[in-house]
N, C-alpha and C positions, 0 to 999 in steps of 0.2 A: 338845620343848616343845609344849604344846597350841596348835593353829592355829585361833584364834577366827574368822578370816575365812572359813574353809572350813566353818563350822557351817551346817547347813541352816536355811534361813529358811521360815517357814510362813505369812507374810502374803501370799504369791501375788502380789507386785508387782515387776516388773522395773524396772530403773533405766536411763534413757537414757545417762547419763554419770556416771562416778565416776572419780576420779583426783586429780591434783595441779595446783595453779594457782600463778601468780606465782613461777615458779622462775627466778631470775636466772642467765643462762648465756651464755658467749661464743659468738658466731656469726661464720662467716667467709663473706663475699659477694664475688662477682665484679662489677665494675662494667662499664659499657659500653665503657670504654677498655681493657679486658682487664687491668685491675689487680685487686688483692685489697684488700678493706676488712674490718677487724676491728671488731666492735661488740658490744654487750652486749644480749641479748634477755630479754624476759620470757616465759616459756614455760608454756603450760597443756597437759596431757596427760590424755586421757580414754579409757576404754573403756565399752562397755555391760556391765551386770551382770544375768545372768539371775535370774528370780524366785526360784530355790531356793538362792541363795548370799547369805549375810549381808553379806559385804564383799569388797573387793578387797585386793590386796597392794600398799600404797602405795609401799613401798621399792623395788619393782621398777621402777616408773617412773624413779626417780633412777638405779637401776643401768643401765637402758636408755640414758638420756640421757648417762650417764658413759662408757658404751662407745663413744659417738660424739663424744667430747670434742674429738678433733683433726680432725673432719670434719663439724662441725655447719653444713652449708650447704644450699643449695636442692637440690642434686643427690641428696642422700640422705634427703630427707624421706620418700619412700615407704618406704625401707628401715627407717627409725625406726618407722613405723607398722606395717609387717610384724612387726617384733620385739615391738611392743606386743601385737599380736593373738596372736602365738605364746606369748610368755611369761606372758601374763595370761589366756590360754585364752578369748579374747573373740572374738565374731563382727564387731565394729566397732571402730574406733580413730579418735581425732581428736586433732589437735595444732594449737594456735595459737601463733605466734611474733610478738611485737610488739617492734619494734626501731627505733632511730634510724639514719638513713642519711645520710651526709654527701655533698653535691655542691658542687664548686667553682664558683663563680659570679664573673663579671667585671662590675664597674660599667659601665654603659652608655656613658659618655663617657670617663672616666680610665682605665678597664680594670683598676682595682685589684681584685685577687682575694681572695676571702674564702670561708668555708665556710657553706653553707646546710644546716641539719639538717632532714630530712623524716621524719616519723613514719610507719613503714610496718608491714605485718603480712603473714605467711603463714598462711592459714587452709586446713587440709588434713584429708582424711579418707579412710579406706579401709573400705568396706562389706563385708557378708557375701559378696558375690560378687566381691570383690577389686577392685571399681571404685574407681579413684583419683580424687579430686577436689582441685583446688588453686585457690585464689583469692588473687591478689595485691591488696594494699590500700595505697594511699598518700594522705596528708593533705598537701596542698600549700597554702601561703599565697600569696595573690595580692592585687591591689588591684582594687576596683570603684568606678566614679564613676557616680552616678545620672543616667541620661538625663532624667528628669523634672525633677530639680533644676536641670540645666544649661539646659533649655528655658524654665523659668519665672522664672529669676533674671536680674537685669540684669548681674550679674558673679559668677563663681565657681560652684561646684556641690559639694555634700557628697560626700566620698569616704571610703573606709575599707578596712581590711583584710578579706579574705574567706578562708575556708577551703574548698578543693575536695577532697572525698573521692571518690576513684575506686577501685572495686573491679572486677577483671577476671578472667574465666575464658577461657583461650585454649589451643588445641592446641600452640602453640609459645611459647617464652620472650618475654615482654615486659619490657623494661628499665624500672627505675624512672625512669631519666632521660627515657625517652620519655613517660611520664605526666606528668612535671613540665613538659616542654616543651609538651605538648598543653594543659594547664591554663593555663599562663602566656600562651599564644598567644590562648586564649579570653577572657581577662580583659581588664580595662582596661589593666593593666600588671602585670608581675611586681613582687615585692618583693625587696629585697636586704639582706644582712647589713651591707653597708658602702657608704656613698655620701658623696662630697664634694659641695660646693655645685653644681658643674657637672652632676653626676649627679642631684642633687635637682631642679634646674630641668628637666632632660630628662625625668625620670620623672613630674613634676607636670604638665607640658605634654603629654606623650604620653598620660597617662590622661584629661586633659580632652579631647583630640581623639578619644578612643575610649570613650565612655560605654557601660556595660553594666549591664543588670538581671541579677539571679541567674538569671532565666529565660533570658536570652541566653547567659550563660556555660554553663549546662548544655546547652543545644541545640548550641552550637558544639563542645563537647567530644564530644557524642554523634556529630556528623558526622565529626569526626576519627577516633574510635574505630571506627566502622564501616568505614573505609577500611583498617584494619589487617587483613591476611590471617589467617585461622584464628581470628578472634575468635568466641567462643561465647556470651558473656554479659558484660554490664556493668551497673553501678549507679553513678550519679553523684549526689552530693549536694553543693549549694553553700550555704554559710552566710555571709551578709554581716553582719558585726558592726557594725551601724548606728552612725553617729557622731552623728546628730541625733534618733534615735528611741530610745525606751526598750525596744526590742525588736530581735531579729534578723530579717533576710529569709532565706527558705529556699526552695530549689527542688530537686526530685529527679526523676530519670528512671531506669527500669530497662528493659533490652532483652535479648532472647534470640534466637538465630539460629532457634529453633524458632517464634517468633511471626511 
């Protein structure tokens, strides 16, 4: 049969990324306690396309991911990228995996256990020189209490949920649980999936005694990340979903060992 994708293209325009997106696929992950967690990810797979090729073979992306069906995990991300480069005859390969990750949390007073779901991502690439790049992303919900509101009010202070997004590049593995712990310690308080009244009282009062701007949270996370050995790069974004304003508050910092 005629292979339309391999037709020569005369427009003289290379494409940076072509491939498939939003592929739902099972992923196996190790957690910090040496257990195994099964989750479902949304996977994007791309390669570059030279200027003289009309298109790529989309079915080959699915064939590649199917060949890794029973070992779709962090350990073989590079192997998947190598397969993409080889089978699609590309000089660059990119893969993004977005997935929910569950962490068991205990309520601060009663100790009742429940599951907190963290949105995470693996962003990876393999360039023409076979240089492998891997970024771990975690979005962690926390609580912030406004220092200004506490200072100017006769009683109370506005507080709200905030989202901390941490992206890291490191020479060695960093656990998702570690990023969650760092974000929660930097905030006014963690948030919990399940709280009884004793727990609510504790969380409310703890946050009141630990007011934080989004700027404070970002800086405290940055200090903690720089203490991790082999850290090469990070980006921190903190979004406070304001409870008394018709807007969010936001703070961001990016750092590289080269700077």
